[in-house]
PALODO-694284 format. One record per residue: x, y, z of N, C-alpha, C in turn; residue in one letter. Coordinates in pm, whole numbers, plus 50000, padded with zeros to 5 digits. Layout:
XYZXYZXYZA ...
END
This chain:
894890739591679894890753991692893580759891643M 892990753491540891730758291487890630757591593K 890640746691670889610744991772889770755291884F 891010758391920891230768592023890720782291977L 890950785391850890470798191797888940798591799R 888310787691754886850787091753886280787791894Q 886910780791985886450781092124886630795092183F 887710801892145887930815592190886850824992140G 886400823092016885320831391962884030829192041I 883730816592069882510813392146882620819292287I 883780818092349883980823892482883870839092479L 884340845292371884230859792358882770864192360F 881910857092287880490860592287879860857792423F 880310847392491879830844892627880250856192721S 881470860992704881960872192784881130884792758F 880840887492630880000899092598878610897692662L 878090885392665876810882992731876890885792880G 878000881992942878190884893085878240899993109E 878930907293021878980921893035877600928193022L 876830923692923875480928992908874610925893029L 874800914093084874030910193202874330919393320H 875580923393332875970932493440875450946493414I 875500950893288875140964693255873640967093245L 872880957293197871450959193177870670953693297L 869750961393350868990956893467867770948293430P 867960938593342866870929993300867080915893355L 866000908693382866160895093436866400884793326P 867430887293245867780878293135869140872193167V 869260858893155870550852593184871640857193087P 872860857493134873980861693052874160852592931A 873880839792947874040830592835873080833892721S 871890838692754870930842592651871440854792575V 871990864392648872590875992581873690871492485Y 874550862692530875640857892447875140850792323G 874110842392339873560835292224872910844792124L 872220854892175871590864592086872660872592011V 873710876492081874800883692015875450875091907L 875650862191934876240853491834875290851591716M 874000850391742873030849191635873050861591546L 873090873291607873150885691530874430885991446I 875550882091506876820882091431876770872291314A 876140860791334876030850991225875080855791116L 873960861791155872980866391057873480878390976C 874270886991037874770898690967876040895990889T 876640884490908877860881090836879130885590906G 879000891691023880190895491100880990883091136I 880270872491167880870859591202880370849291101L 881270841891043880910831290948880730818191024K 879790810190978879510797391044880760788591047L 881560789190943882760780890938883770784591047T 883630796691103884560800991207884290794491342Q 883120788391360882780782191489882130768391476V 881970763591355881160751591331881680739091403K 882960735991388883480723491444883430723491597E 883830734391658883820734991804882390735091858T 881490742191790880080742191832879500728091825A 879840720791720879380706891707879910698191821G 881180700091855881760692591967881040695792098F 880790708592123880120712592247878710706892254L 878030706192141876690700292139876770685292167I 877790678692113877950664292136878170660792283E 878910669292355879200666092495878200672292592I 877160678692539876180685292625875530675892728M 875170663592693874560654792795875460652792916P 876760652692898877690650793010877560662393109V 877220674193058877120685893145875920685193239M 874950676593210873770675493295873950665593410F 875020657993410875250648093516875350654593654I 876100665693671876150671893804874780676793852P 873970681993762872630686493801871780674693847A 871870663493776871110651593815871570646493950A 872870646793973873400642494104872920651794214A 872820664594184872300674194281870850671594316G 870050667594216868660664194244868560651894334L 869400642094309869400630294396869800633894538L 870720643094551871160647594682870050655194755D 869180661894679868110669894739866800661994752A 866840648894734865630640794737864820642394867W 865430643294985864600644895106863700657295100P 864150667995040863320680095028862280678694917A 862580670794813861680669394700860640658294719L 860890648994807860000637394824858540641294849A 858240651094935856820654194960856110660694840P 856860666294747856220673394636856590667394500I 856950654694495857390648694370856290648094266W 855030645594307853930644394210853650657694139L 853510668994210853320681694137854500685094045P 855710682194090856870684994005856830676293879I 856480663693895856380654693780855300659493682L 854130663193734853050668093648853450680993575L 854040690293646854470702793584855500700093476I 856430691093503857470687793405856870681593279T 855960672093295855350665493180854500675293100V 853660682993168852770692393099853570703093023I 854560708993088855340719293020856160713492905T 856630701092920857360694792810856460692992688T 855250688492711854300686692600853970700192535V 853780710492615853480723792561854650728892476I 855860727492527857040732092453857180724392322V 856950711392325857050703492203855990707692101M 854770710192148853690714292057853980727991995A 854390737392077854690750792025855870750291929V 856890742691963858050741491874857640735291741T 856810725191745856330718891621855530728491536G 854640736191598853830745991524854700756891462R 855650761891537856540772291483857360766791368V 857850754491381858610748291274857760746491149T 856530741791165855630740291051855360753790984Q 855150764091064854910777491011856100782290930F 857310780190983858520784690914858730776790784M 858450763890784858600755790664857600760390557I 856350762690597855340767490501855710781190447R 856210789790533856620803090491857770802290391K 858710793190416859850791590327859420785790193D 858430776690190857960770790065857240781089979K 856580790890041855870801089965856820810189890K 858040811389937859050819489866859400812389743R 
END
């Protein structure tokens, strides 16, 4: 029953994100709205981490399974992707390296900032 309640809370924030996506004319995905709303609720204390921790951990654990349909879709679309596979590969590798570098720098900045306190 605890997991159903936690999952309901997460779904509620996803629903609020969907509503914001419909109401606001911005090109922001509904899932991002939902995540930002949940972050705000967690930071302000409206929502306690213990209220969603176990279910969130479970959802993170099964996340790789959610990518299987997307991978199968890419294999199905191979005839359209075959002529442009090299540019796609290069863009994927370059952007991955950039994201990793920026994430590392931001993490280092936050750790240094926290140590100064």
